[in-house]
C-alpha positions as CSV (number, residue, x, y, z in Angstrom):
1,M,202.2,214.1,7.9
2,S,205.0,212.8,10.1
3,A,208.0,210.7,9.2
4,A,206.5,207.8,11.1
5,S,203.4,207.9,8.9
6,D,205.6,208.1,5.8
7,N,207.5,205.0,6.7
8,L,204.3,203.0,7.4
9,H,202.4,203.8,4.3
10,G,205.2,203.9,1.7
11,E,204.3,207.5,0.5
12,P,207.0,210.0,-0.6
13,P,209.0,211.2,2.4
14,Q,208.0,214.6,3.7
15,P,210.1,217.0,6.0
16,V,209.4,216.8,9.7
17,A,208.4,220.4,10.4
18,A,208.4,220.2,14.2
19,C,211.9,218.9,14.4
20,G,213.3,221.0,11.6
21,S,216.1,218.5,10.8
22,P,216.8,216.7,7.5
23,R,215.1,213.5,7.0
24,L,217.1,210.3,7.6
25,T,217.3,207.5,5.0
26,D,218.8,204.0,4.9
27,A,221.3,202.7,2.3
28,A,218.5,202.1,-0.2
29,G,217.2,205.7,0.3
30,A,214.1,204.7,2.3
31,P,213.2,207.0,5.1
32,V,213.8,205.9,8.7
33,A,212.6,207.3,12.0
34,K,214.9,209.6,14.0
35,P,216.7,207.5,16.6
36,T,216.6,210.0,19.5
37,S,214.0,212.1,21.2
38,P,214.1,215.6,22.8
39,A,215.3,215.5,26.4
40,G,212.6,214.6,28.9
41,T,210.3,213.0,26.4
42,Q,209.4,209.4,25.5
43,D,211.7,207.7,23.0
44,A,210.0,207.7,19.6
45,T,211.2,204.1,19.0
46,A,209.2,202.9,22.0
47,T,206.0,202.6,20.0
48,P,202.8,200.8,20.9
49,T,202.3,197.2,19.8
50,S,200.1,198.3,16.9
51,L,202.8,200.4,15.4
52,I,205.4,197.6,15.8
53,G,203.0,195.2,14.1
54,G,202.3,197.7,11.3
55,S,206.0,198.3,10.6
56,A,206.6,194.5,10.5
57,A,203.8,194.2,7.9
58,K,205.4,197.0,5.9
59,R,208.8,195.3,6.0
60,A,207.4,191.9,5.0
61,G,205.3,193.1,2.1
62,G,206.6,196.5,1.1
63,A,206.7,195.5,-2.6
64,N,203.0,194.8,-2.6
65,T,201.9,198.0,-0.8
66,Q,201.1,200.1,-3.9
67,Q,199.3,197.1,-5.5
68,Q,197.1,196.8,-2.3
69,K,196.3,200.5,-2.4
70,K,195.2,200.2,-6.0
71,T,193.0,197.1,-5.5
72,N,191.4,198.7,-2.4
73,G,190.6,202.0,-3.9
74,G,193.7,203.7,-2.6
75,A,193.2,202.5,1.0
76,S,195.8,200.3,2.7
77,N,194.9,197.3,4.8
78,T,197.9,198.1,7.1
79,P,196.8,199.2,10.6
80,Q,196.9,203.0,10.9
81,P,199.0,204.6,13.6
82,P,197.9,207.6,15.6
83,K,198.9,210.8,13.7
84,L,201.6,212.8,15.5
85,D,202.3,216.5,15.1
86,G,206.1,215.9,15.4
87,D,206.3,216.1,19.2
88,A,207.3,212.7,20.6
89,S,206.0,213.6,24.0
90,K,202.5,213.3,22.7
91,M,202.9,209.7,21.8
92,P,200.2,207.6,23.5
93,K,201.7,206.0,26.7
94,P,201.1,202.3,27.6
95,A,198.1,201.7,29.8
96,V,198.7,200.8,33.4
97,P,197.3,197.3,34.0
98,N,194.5,196.8,36.5
99,S,195.4,193.2,37.1
100,L,197.6,192.1,40.0
101,S,200.4,189.6,40.2
102,H,200.5,187.1,43.1
103,S,203.0,189.2,45.0
104,Q,201.1,192.4,44.3
105,L,197.9,190.7,45.6
106,H,199.7,189.6,48.8
107,E,201.0,193.2,49.3
108,R,197.5,194.6,48.9
109,V,195.8,192.3,51.4
110,K,198.5,191.9,54.0
111,N,197.5,195.0,55.9
112,A,193.8,194.7,55.2
113,P,191.7,195.5,58.3
114,G,190.1,192.0,58.3
115,D,186.6,190.8,59.3
116,L,184.1,192.9,61.1
117,V,183.4,189.9,63.3
118,Q,186.3,187.5,63.6
119,G,185.7,184.6,61.1
120,L,182.1,185.5,60.5
121,I,181.4,188.9,58.8
122,P,183.9,190.2,56.2
123,E,184.0,193.9,55.4
124,E,182.1,195.2,52.3
125,S,180.1,192.0,51.8
126,V,176.5,190.7,51.6
127,N,175.7,187.9,54.0
128,V,172.5,185.9,55.0
129,F,171.3,184.2,58.2
130,V,168.7,181.6,57.7
131,G,166.5,180.1,60.5
132,D,163.0,179.2,61.6
133,S,160.6,181.7,63.0
134,G,160.7,182.1,66.8
135,L,164.3,180.8,67.3
136,G,165.6,184.1,68.5
137,K,167.4,185.4,65.4
138,T,166.5,189.0,66.2
139,P,168.0,189.1,69.7
140,L,171.1,187.2,68.5
141,L,171.8,189.6,65.6
142,A,170.9,192.7,67.7
143,Q,173.5,191.5,70.3
144,M,176.0,191.2,67.5
145,G,175.2,194.7,66.3
146,V,175.5,196.2,69.8
147,C,178.8,194.4,70.4
148,M,180.2,195.9,67.2
149,A,179.0,199.4,68.0
150,A,180.7,199.0,71.4
151,G,183.8,197.3,70.0
152,I,183.5,194.3,72.4
153,P,183.6,190.6,71.6
154,F,180.6,188.8,70.3
155,L,180.2,185.2,71.6
156,G,184.0,185.3,72.4
157,L,184.9,186.5,68.8
158,E,186.7,189.8,68.3
159,T,184.8,192.6,66.6
160,R,185.8,195.9,65.0
161,R,184.1,199.0,66.3
162,A,181.6,200.1,63.7
163,V,178.5,202.1,62.8
164,V,175.5,199.7,62.9
165,L,172.2,200.4,61.2
166,Y,169.4,198.0,62.2
167,A,166.6,198.2,59.6
168,D,163.6,196.5,61.3
169,Y,160.6,195.4,59.2
170,E,159.1,193.0,61.7
171,N,159.1,194.2,65.3
172,S,157.5,197.0,67.2
173,E,159.6,200.0,68.3
174,A,158.5,199.3,71.9
175,G,159.6,195.7,71.7
176,F,163.0,196.6,70.2
177,A,163.6,199.2,72.9
178,L,163.0,196.6,75.6
179,L,165.4,194.2,73.8
180,L,168.1,196.9,73.9
181,D,167.4,197.4,77.6
182,K,168.1,193.7,78.2
183,L,171.2,193.7,76.1
184,T,172.5,196.7,78.1
185,E,172.2,194.6,81.2
186,H,173.6,191.4,79.7
187,L,176.7,193.1,78.2
188,A,177.3,195.3,81.3
189,L,177.1,198.5,79.3
190,E,176.2,201.9,80.8
191,A,174.2,202.6,77.6
192,I,173.9,201.4,74.0
193,P,176.4,203.4,71.9
194,D,175.1,206.1,69.7
195,T,176.7,204.4,66.7
196,F,174.0,201.7,67.0
197,R,171.1,203.1,65.0
198,Y,167.5,201.8,64.7
199,L,165.3,202.4,61.6
200,A,161.7,201.2,61.6
201,Q,160.6,199.9,58.1
202,P,162.8,202.1,55.9
203,D,162.3,202.0,52.2
204,K,165.5,201.6,50.1
205,N,165.9,205.4,49.5
206,T,165.6,206.1,53.2
207,L,168.1,203.4,54.1
208,K,170.5,204.6,51.4
209,A,170.3,208.2,52.6
210,E,171.0,207.1,56.2
211,M,174.0,205.1,55.1
212,A,175.4,208.2,53.3
213,L,174.8,210.4,56.3
214,W,176.6,208.1,58.8
215,R,179.4,207.4,56.3
216,A,180.0,211.1,56.2
217,L,179.9,211.5,60.0
218,Y,182.2,208.5,60.6
219,P,184.4,208.2,57.6
220,D,187.0,206.0,59.4
221,L,184.7,203.5,60.9
222,P,183.4,200.4,59.1
223,M,179.6,200.0,58.8
224,L,177.2,197.1,59.2
225,V,173.6,197.1,58.0
226,I,171.3,194.4,59.4
227,C,168.0,193.9,57.5
228,D,165.4,192.1,59.6
229,S,164.0,190.5,57.6
230,L,164.8,190.0,53.9
231,R,161.1,189.6,53.2
232,G,160.4,193.1,54.5
233,F,163.4,194.6,52.7
234,D,162.7,193.1,49.3
235,P,159.7,190.7,49.1
236,T,160.5,189.6,45.5
237,A,164.1,188.4,46.3
238,E,163.0,185.0,47.8
239,T,160.7,184.1,44.9
240,K,163.0,183.9,41.9
241,N,166.7,183.5,41.3
242,E,167.0,186.5,39.0
243,N,165.3,188.7,41.6
244,A,167.7,187.5,44.3
245,A,170.7,188.0,42.1
246,K,169.6,191.5,41.2
247,M,169.1,192.4,44.8
248,I,172.5,191.0,45.9
249,A,174.2,192.8,43.0
250,E,172.5,196.1,44.1
251,L,173.6,195.6,47.7
252,G,177.1,194.7,46.6
253,K,177.3,198.1,44.8
254,W,176.1,199.8,48.0
255,A,178.7,197.9,50.0
256,D,181.4,199.2,47.7
257,D,180.1,202.8,47.6
258,Y,179.5,203.2,51.3
259,K,182.2,200.8,52.6
260,C,179.7,198.6,54.5
261,A,178.6,195.0,55.0
262,F,175.1,193.7,54.9
263,V,173.4,190.9,57.0
264,L,170.1,189.7,55.8
265,I,167.9,187.8,58.2
266,H,165.8,185.2,56.3
267,H,163.2,182.7,57.5
268,L,163.3,179.0,57.0
269,R,160.9,177.9,54.2
270,K,159.6,174.6,55.4
271,E,157.6,174.0,52.2
272,N,161.0,173.3,50.5
273,F,161.2,170.1,52.6
274,K,159.3,167.0,51.7
275,E,159.7,165.9,55.4
276,E,161.0,167.5,58.6
277,P,164.4,169.1,58.0
278,S,167.4,167.3,59.3
279,P,169.1,168.8,62.4
280,L,171.7,171.4,61.3
281,R,174.3,170.0,63.6
282,T,174.5,166.7,61.7
283,T,173.9,168.1,58.2
284,D,176.2,169.7,55.7
285,V,175.4,173.4,56.0
286,M,175.2,174.1,52.3
287,E,172.8,171.3,51.7
288,W,170.7,172.5,54.6
289,L,170.7,176.1,53.4
290,I,169.9,175.4,49.7
291,A,167.0,173.2,50.8
292,S,165.6,175.9,53.1
293,A,166.4,179.3,51.7
294,G,164.0,179.8,48.8
295,A,165.7,181.2,45.7
296,R,169.1,179.5,45.4
297,S,170.9,182.7,44.5
298,L,170.4,183.9,48.1
299,V,172.8,181.2,49.1
300,N,175.1,180.9,46.1
301,Q,175.7,184.6,45.6
302,S,176.1,185.8,49.2
303,M,179.6,186.0,50.7
304,V,178.9,184.2,54.0
305,R,175.7,182.1,54.6
306,F,174.6,180.9,58.0
307,G,172.1,178.5,59.3
308,I,170.6,178.7,62.8
309,D,168.8,175.8,64.4
310,N,167.5,174.6,67.8
311,E,170.0,172.4,69.7
312,K,170.1,170.6,73.0
313,L,173.6,169.1,73.1
314,G,175.7,170.0,76.1
315,G,173.3,172.5,77.5
316,A,173.1,174.6,74.3
317,E,169.9,176.0,72.9
318,L,171.0,177.1,69.5
319,V,173.6,176.0,67.0
320,I,175.1,178.2,64.2
321,K,176.9,176.8,61.1
322,G,178.0,178.6,58.0
323,H,180.1,178.7,54.9
324,Y,182.5,181.5,54.0
325,K,183.4,181.8,50.3
326,L,186.9,180.6,49.6
327,K,187.5,179.8,53.3
328,G,185.1,177.0,53.9
329,A,182.8,175.8,56.7
330,I,182.2,177.7,59.9
331,G,181.1,176.1,63.2
332,P,179.3,174.5,64.7
333,I,179.0,177.3,67.3
334,F,176.9,176.4,70.2
335,V,174.9,179.1,72.0
336,G,172.9,179.2,75.2
337,R,170.5,181.9,76.6
338,V,171.5,184.0,79.6
339,R,168.6,184.6,82.0
340,D,168.1,187.2,84.8
341,E,167.1,186.5,88.3
342,D,163.5,186.1,87.3
343,G,164.4,183.6,84.5
344,E,163.8,186.0,81.7
345,P,166.3,185.7,78.8
346,I,168.5,188.8,78.4
347,G,171.1,187.7,75.9
348,Y,173.3,184.9,74.6
349,S,176.6,183.3,75.6
350,R,178.9,180.7,74.1
351,V,178.6,177.1,75.2
352,S,181.9,175.1,75.1
353,G,183.7,172.1,76.5
354,L,184.2,168.4,75.9
355,K,180.4,167.8,76.5
356,L,179.9,169.0,72.9
357,L,182.0,166.1,71.5
358,D,180.4,162.7,70.9
359,G,181.8,159.6,72.5
360,D,184.2,158.6,69.6
361,Q,185.7,162.1,69.5
362,Q,186.2,162.2,73.3
363,A,188.0,158.9,73.2
364,V,190.4,160.0,70.4
365,F,190.9,163.3,72.1
366,A,192.0,161.5,75.3
367,K,194.6,159.5,73.3
368,L,196.4,162.5,71.9
369,N,199.3,164.4,73.4
370,D,198.7,167.9,74.7
371,E,200.2,169.2,71.4
372,F,199.4,167.3,68.2
373,R,199.1,167.6,64.4
374,F,196.4,166.7,61.9
375,K,198.1,163.5,60.9
376,D,198.1,162.4,64.6
377,V,194.3,162.6,64.7
378,V,194.0,160.6,61.5
379,K,196.3,157.9,63.0
380,A,194.6,157.8,66.4
381,S,191.0,157.8,64.9
382,G,191.4,155.7,61.8
383,K,189.0,158.2,60.1
384,N,189.4,159.7,56.7
385,P,190.9,163.3,56.3
386,K,187.5,164.8,55.6
387,I,186.0,163.6,58.9
388,V,189.1,164.6,60.8
389,T,188.9,168.1,59.3
390,D,185.3,168.4,60.6
391,W,186.3,167.0,64.0
392,L,189.1,169.5,64.4
393,R,186.9,172.4,63.4
394,A,184.3,171.2,65.9
395,W,187.0,171.0,68.6
396,R,188.1,174.5,68.0
397,C,184.5,175.7,68.1
398,A,184.0,173.8,71.3
399,Q,187.1,175.7,72.6
400,V,188.9,172.6,73.7
401,V,191.9,173.2,71.4
402,T,193.7,176.2,69.9
403,L,195.5,176.4,66.6
404,T,199.0,177.8,66.1
405,G,201.2,178.2,63.0
406,E,200.2,178.0,59.3
407,H,200.4,175.4,56.6
408,K,203.0,172.7,57.4
409,Q,203.7,174.4,60.7
410,R,200.2,174.0,62.1
411,R,199.9,172.6,65.6
412,Y,196.9,172.0,67.8
413,Q,197.2,172.6,71.5
414,K,194.8,171.3,74.0
415,V,193.2,173.9,76.3
416,P,194.5,173.0,79.8
417,A,191.1,172.6,81.4
418,A,189.9,170.3,78.6
419,A,193.2,168.3,78.7
420,S,192.8,167.7,82.4
421,L,189.2,166.7,82.2
422,A,190.0,164.3,79.3
423,K,192.7,162.6,81.4
424,V,190.3,162.2,84.3
425,R,187.7,160.7,82.1
426,A,190.1,158.4,80.4
427,A,191.4,157.2,83.7
428,R,187.9,156.5,85.0
429,E,187.0,154.7,81.8
430,A,190.1,152.6,81.9
431,K,189.4,151.6,85.5
432,E,185.8,150.6,84.6
433,K,187.1,148.4,81.7
434,A,189.8,146.7,83.7
435,P,189.2,143.1,84.9
436,Q,187.7,143.1,88.3
437,T,189.5,141.4,91.3
438,P,187.2,138.5,92.5
439,S,185.5,139.4,95.7
440,R,185.1,137.0,98.6
441,K,181.7,135.3,98.5
442,P,180.1,132.1,99.7
443,V,180.1,129.2,97.3
444,Q,178.5,125.8,97.2
445,Q,181.2,123.1,97.8
446,A,180.7,119.8,96.1
447,C,180.8,116.8,98.4
448,E,179.9,113.2,98.2
449,V,176.7,112.2,99.9
450,D,175.1,108.8,100.3
451,D,171.6,110.2,100.4
452,P,170.5,111.5,97.0
453,A,167.9,113.7,98.7
454,K,170.8,115.8,100.1
455,V,172.3,116.7,96.7
456,G,172.1,120.4,96.2
457,T,172.1,121.3,99.9
458,V,175.0,123.1,101.5
459,D,176.4,122.5,104.9
460,P,177.1,126.0,106.5
461,G,180.4,124.6,107.7
462,K,181.5,124.0,104.1
463,M,181.3,127.8,103.0
464,V,184.6,128.9,101.6
465,S,185.9,131.6,99.4
466,D,186.8,131.4,95.7
467,R,190.4,132.4,96.6
468,A,190.5,129.4,99.1
469,D,189.3,127.1,96.4
470,V,192.0,128.3,93.9
471,G,194.6,127.8,96.6
């Protein structure tokens, strides 16, 4: 037994065979640990907390140690240290913490690659798009996938080039091939990149094997998996919260294992509404999604949740709104269809401009300087901060302002074209509201007449202008 064990349990001191040196004692003759360690090893005095606590207990109640051993059948209540063979280098070392400080967290994320699609799709995440049947969700998400495979912007948003697996449970292969032909024309590509992969109705094992294959082939590229639709991928997920939670947890593990993100396309469930659902543009996106998405866990446990709805404002045909965990609301993003010479839709483009702002917002926008801050909009509008926050997000989505700086240095800058148009409209409205200069027109001049029958008649020679009357 080592000297450290001796000192802890109060037993007679024994020689330390490994060190071969005489034991050390204090003034009272009690054994003490050797103060130094062999070169290159851990100091024997740097003991784990359990040893420190045990030693303290020994010092506080050494007189009662033997009595405790007698009452407990020879066993001490004092915590037992790990037995050492005399080599201090074999002392258990302190565990390295898995937790991060604030500064360590900043250091880890400052060089992170960022979203797969700017502000929309984070890496290694599970996300859901919810919309009614027939809206055009499949062409929209297919266009996003092709843009990512090609590394080109999607609806004006930057993308990271990626491997994209499109798992299709609803459409025919011929129909999807035609869709890709149209997207090739719309995006002005020579061909769809080989990193865009189509799978027809794969089961989970097939999909997982395909993910493993393409991760091995392209270890440095991010990966996106689009499941169209959720009902085909996992029919039980939309029925109960526990099923949805289990599926999202499983996909979350796949996302970690294969370094990929998932997008699940989900249909609107109108039976959840007692009446016709409110327009997405004018409704809080989380309220709209929770009311429409079936099992609530599909919304609550996904990273980014999107709603897609019909829209007619400003020439748009679709509106997209979402909520990004810990970042907040996304959109509204207004989208219109692009058509070929025969009027057939071949893709989507972003709709922007002042026409997407209502009358109150346009009036406030015209009052502001070309560069302004949040507090300036609050003052000019008289609205509460929550409404102003929504307005400014909508203005950015309408691409009439840009944002620079962070936190207290944030500034909004009007896009030159929008600023010019706003000035023209403001000048026109001011002119329309200004008092009009009276125009010259004939009036009836009052005159005294002897014949009552002539009252109300006008002599042409008496026609004068209002300005002459005033003079």
